[in-house]
C-alpha positions, 0 to 999 in steps of 0.5 A, a space after each residue: 500527531 499520527 503515531 501509526 502511518 500506513 502507506 499502500 505502496 505499489 511502486 507507481 509514481 504517485 506511490 513514490 511521492 506518497 512514500 517520501 511524504 510518509 518518511 518525512 512525516 514518520 521522522 517528524 512525528 516519531 511515528 511507526 510506518 507500515 508499508 504494504 503492497 496488495 497482491 490482488 486476486 485476479 478475477 479473469 483467470 481460467 484455473 487455480 494454477 493461473 491464480 497461483 502463478 499470478 499471485 506468486 508473481 505479484 508477491 515476488 514483485 512487491 516483495 522486491 519493491 518493499 525491500 528496496 523501500 525498507 532499505 532506503 528508509 533504514 538508511 535515513 534512520 527510519 524504521 518501517 514495517 513491510 508486508 505483502 498481503 493478498 486480497 482486494 486492494 481497498 478491503 485489504 488496506 482498510 482491514 490492515 489499518 484497523 488490525 494494526 491501529 493505524 491512525 493515517 492511511 496514505 495512498 497515491 492518487 493513481 496506482 499501477 493498475 492496468 485496468 483503470 477506474 472504469 472497471 474496478 473503481 478508484 482505489 484511493 477514492 474508495 479507501 478514503 470513503 470507507 476507512 475509519 481513520 484519516 486518509 491522505 491522498 498524495 498527488 
């Protein structure tokens, strides 16, 4: 059914539920699974050094959690591709899905964003609205 599944993964409770779902779905359908994390470019910083520091910190954090997720998947015999990308979460996830020909994007209902829905909007909701492929939001 779905041959290329993309999970937007941030290590949150909902992302972990979505991760388990993706592993099961990938195994059942013999699908390729992509796990990505988006290092969001900070909007409220005073200097380029602060931007670089925030992005480097995010990349290290997401690299670690993606590595752990890949290891667990491999132990279950499921091959996953992982990548940390930089940019706005909604745009970056959709662009990645289009570039890699993903036919399903899976996201958790809520993520780890410190600034909630009122300022940046709901990432899952906006991905569902703007993606060209199917989107599954896991609660």
